[in-house]
C-alpha positions, 0 to 999 in steps of 0.5 A: 508544505505541499503534499506533492510538489512538482516531483515525478512519481513515474519509474522507468518502464522497460519496453516490450523489446527489453523482455526475453521469451522463455517458453510456455506457461502451460507446463507450470504445475497447479497450485492450491488457493485458499479463501476466507468465506464470509456468508451473509446471515439468513433471514428467517421468520422463526424465533431466534434460538438462544445464543451459543457461546462465542467461538474463538476468532479464526487464527487467519484473521487479524484481531485487534488487542485494543477495544478502541479499534476493533477489527471487523470481519473483512469484506468477502473476496478480500483475504486479510491474513496474519501472513501478509501485512495489510497496508493503507495509504492516505494522501493529504493535500487539498491541492491534489483534490483541486487538480493543482498538483498531481499525486505521484506518491501513492503510485510510488509507495504501492510499487515500493511496498509491493516489491517488499511483500506488502499488500496495499489494500486502499489508497485515499486522498483527503483535504488539509483538514483535521477532521477529514484526516482523522476520520480516514486514519480511524477508518483504516484502524477499524478496517484492521490495517497493519500499516498506515501511511500518511503522505503530506502535511508535516511542514511549518505552515498552518495548513500542515495538520496531519500530525494533529489529525493523527493525534486526534484519531488515536486519542493522544496529545501533541507534544514537543519531541526533543529528538525532533527538535534536535533534528530540525535545529541541526538541519537548519544550522546546516542549511544556514551554513550552506547559504540556503536559508538566512538564519538557523533560528528556531522560529515558532513555525520551525518548532511546529514541526517538532510537535508530534503525537505522544508516543511517536518516534522520528525517522530522519529525513535525509533531504528536508527539514521535517522528520517522518514519524512512526506511531504504534497503536492497537497493533498497527503502525502509522507512518507519517511522511512528508509530501514532497516526492524527493523527501518521501522517496529518500526516507522510504529508500533510506532510514525507513528500511529499518522500520518496514521489515518489522511489519511486512517482512512476513510477505514475499511478492512474485509476478510473471508476465504472459504475452498473448496474441489476440486483437480483442480483449473481450475474447480473453475475459472468460479464461481470465475470470475462470483462472481468477476464480480458481486461484483467489489468492493470485492477482491476474490483470490484462493490459489492453493495447488496442485492436487490429492485426498484430496486437499483443496483450500482456497479462500480469500474474502476481501473488504475495505469500509467506515465502517466495516459494509459496508465491512462485507455486501460486503463480505457477498454477494460475499461469498454467490454468490461464494458458490452458484456457487461452490455448483452448481459444486458439491463441498463442501464449508465451511467458516473458522473462524480465 
């Protein structure tokens, strides 16, 4: 089954005229930010002292309970915390890498998960190859991801190998799932009754979609024949979704809603957009950099719109936190500092209300 078959991944965007201006961001109170520091080890010519007893891990860092998938320290500058789920997305499909099909699923998933308080740290595209998919899943587990999405490769053909790759990555076998078999049998009975397929017979190709990694549970597919799956391993969850965009969205917006909050219900996402009268983005770079350094837990991104008179830049300020109030406080402080720095340059700053 293609990893992304002709679907549209773009959501509607409101035009600039659809926003109302509600005043100045400069009056917002300042927030405090925290950063997990990872200093580099110092190289010395002196002999090393005897090793000291190991200290307990920081409670703010996720530590895997399984020795098979230890969680290394996160890269400097990236905040991995227990409060906000860290998510990785793996898009499966050689046709995407060949330029034959556009990937719309990763963008959709990033937006959907962000709105629920999740934080997508990485998205990768891999070919229809067991080794490549398995390696990417393993890497995600070793990076300490809480939630891993694979998209594509659940269908009945020989190059639909995602579930075999997931099973290999976590060291389990593929087994025939009775729940998956019942789901697929019923779906083909319905399709045959509606005249969409010629027969409801459970062929080997259809039965292939019922072979899941041992321990995985199914999530119903409201549109297609291949169910999604959820597999828990080492404190993480691997969610395997079909690659057809209509099917993926129907699952995410339907039955998967019962699964996602179990992992990312701890986080809340908030954002704010500022309008800046400026005809040169390079002028904005210093105050943007200063605000980002002062508020490391807040994401600040400018959206360039060209050069010339009358040009207006939009800057999005967003944050994920344990509560909605905390996220609001974080973007309040960042927006106020940013607006102050921009006004010092003589630019006009307005906050846009959705």
